[in-house]
N, C-alpha and C positions, 0 to 999 in steps of 0.2 A: 574425511567428508568437507570439504570447501561448501562454506555458507556465505552468497552477496546479500547485503543488506542496504538496500535503497529506503534513505530516507528523507525527507524533505526539508525539516527547519532545527538549528542548533540545537533549540530547546527539547527535540525527540528524538536527536542522534548522541550529544556532547555523553545523556547515562552509558550507553554502549561502546564507544570513545574510550571512558575512564572504566571500565573494565577491562579491555585487552591486555591480555598476557603481552609480552617480547613485541610490543606494538614497533612498525613503524611507519612512517609518512609519507608520500608520496605524492605531489601536485601537480595536473595533468587537465591543462586546458580550465586552466582556475578552478578544478575541484582536486579538492584532498582526498586521497583515496589513504585508509590507515587496516594498516594488515594484520592480524594477530590471534588472540585463542581464548576464547572465550569460553569455560565448562569442556575444555580438552580439546575442542574443535576450531578450526581453523574459520577464520572470519574474515571477508575486506567489507567494510563498510563506508558508504560514501554520501556525503550530506550532499545532495542532488541542489537543493533550491526547490520552489512549489511552481507547481506545474508541468503540465505534461510534456513542454519540451526539455525541459531541464529532467526530467525526469527519466524519458528515453535515452538523451544526449548521455547520462548520467548510467544506466545501465549499459548502453552498445558497449563503453570503456571497459564497464568492469568487466563486458562477454569480452573484449579482445584482447586486453592482458590481464584476466585471474583465472579467468576458465571457470565459475565456478559451476558446483554441479547443481545448486539452486539457487534461483532468486528470490528475495523476499523484501514484496513492497511493504512496510512497517509504519506504524506512525497514529495520530489522533485523526478522526474523522466525527462526520456530522449520521445522527441518528437516524434521520429522515422522521419520525417521530414512531418510528417501529421498534428501535432498538434504543431501551434508556442509556441517560448517561452511565461512562466507568464502566460500561457491560463492554465484554469482549465477540469479534465478530470474526470471523474466521473465511475468506472468500472462497466461496465455488465458482464465484466464476467471477471476470469483469465486463462490464462493458464501457463504452466512452457515449454518455447521454450528451454531450453538446454536439456530437456527430451527425449531422441531417445533408443527406443527398436525397431527401424523399420527393421532391418535386421531378426528379429523374426518374422517379418507380424505385428508386432502393428504401426498402425500410430503413426506417429510425433506428441512426445507432451501426448503419454497415460501416465495416470497418473495408474501406479500397485495402484491395491487392490481397487480402484473407476473405471476404465475398462472406463475411461472418458479422454476428452482432453481438455473442458473448466468445470470451476467449476463455476456457476453462484452464482453470487451475489444479494446478496437481493433487492427484487424491492421497495419495501416501500423506505429505501433507496435511493436507484438512483432515484425516482419517487420525493422524500422529496428535495435531494440537487438540482434536472431541478426544484420545482417548486420556488425555493428560488435563484436558480443562474440559471437565463433560460440561459444566455451565454457561462453553461460550459457545454462538447461535452462528449459525453457518447460511449464509447467506449473499448475493448479486451485490456488489461491490461496484458501486457508477462514479464514473470519474470524468471531468469537465475542467475547465478554467475560469471556472466560477466559485467561488466561495459562498453556500448557498446560506442564506439567511432573508427566506419571506416563501409564505406558507405557497403561494402558490407554485414555486418553483419548484418546491419537495415535494407535491404530489403531482405535480409534470412528475417528478422521474420515479414516484411508485408508481403512480398508474398505469407508464408507457415501459417501464423497464422490471418491473417487484422489484427493485433493490430495497436489500437491508442496508445498507450506507452508501455514505456517497465523501467522495477525496477529490484530489486534485493531482493525483497520482499514477495509482495503482492501473490504469486500464493503460497508461503509455508504458507503464514498467512488463504488462501482459503481454501487449503488443511488441513491445523489442525482443523479448525474451522466446512469444510466438515463432518471429522470426526466422531467430538463431535457434532454433530447436533445445534450447534449457527449460527444464521448469520452472515454475515460479509458483510461489505462495503469496498470498495477501490473510494480512492479520491486521484490526484497528483495535483500537480504543477509543468507544463513543468519544468525546468533548460535548456536543452541544447536538441539538435538535434540531439543525438545520432549518431554523423559522425563524423569526422574527427577532427572537432573545438567543440567538449564538451567538452573534457578537459579543455580548455579555459572558453568556455560558463559557465562550470556548478561551476566553482571558482570565477565567476564576478558574478555569479546570487543565491547562495548557500542563503546570507542568504535573499536578495531581496525574490528570490522565500518561503523561508522557512518562513518566515513574512508574506506572501501575504495567502501560506496553513494554517496560524494559525487562520488566522480571518476567512477565509473561514471555516474551521473546526468549528471554537467556533460558529460560527452564527449558522451551522446544531443543534448545541447539545442543540442550547437554542429550536430546537423545535417551 
């Protein structure tokens, strides 16, 4: 089985890249794809860069070149006040909270072309994560091209989408994978509350949360 990991930042990705056995690295359209073995499974990793366009492009390139059996969007995330810092959230579905064509009659968050608000993650992946880490919280991951750092926006996302965490990439990875017919999963470690204290919390916990995320995902990859 080949796992494809889409990871936004070097702080999150470097733990995985350093762990690769028999690693090879190629650069495609400015992104470095690292391919090798983690826990006896084939893994390809790309540091996509932050944001939805970066994540979607990286996912499309990965699917075309490596044909992974499962794509995982992973890293750190905001907890929206419902998931505490350093807790683990596995996504049951993704939504893009910054899509809004509601003036035309679409429900908020409707993904054009798919005509869906929520894109469902692989049930097998969700169940596999919970089997290994029963303390993990399962819930909806809300994505948008914003670092959420205000209670008002945090409450908007919770109230409209019932989300357990927010990030800037998973929804775009989910959309790309769904269009390509590739199963996807999302797992995130919470680094901040997505409120006014989020920048400080993020800066303090980025390394700790990223290392914890690596430890959890590498264990999941073991199967």
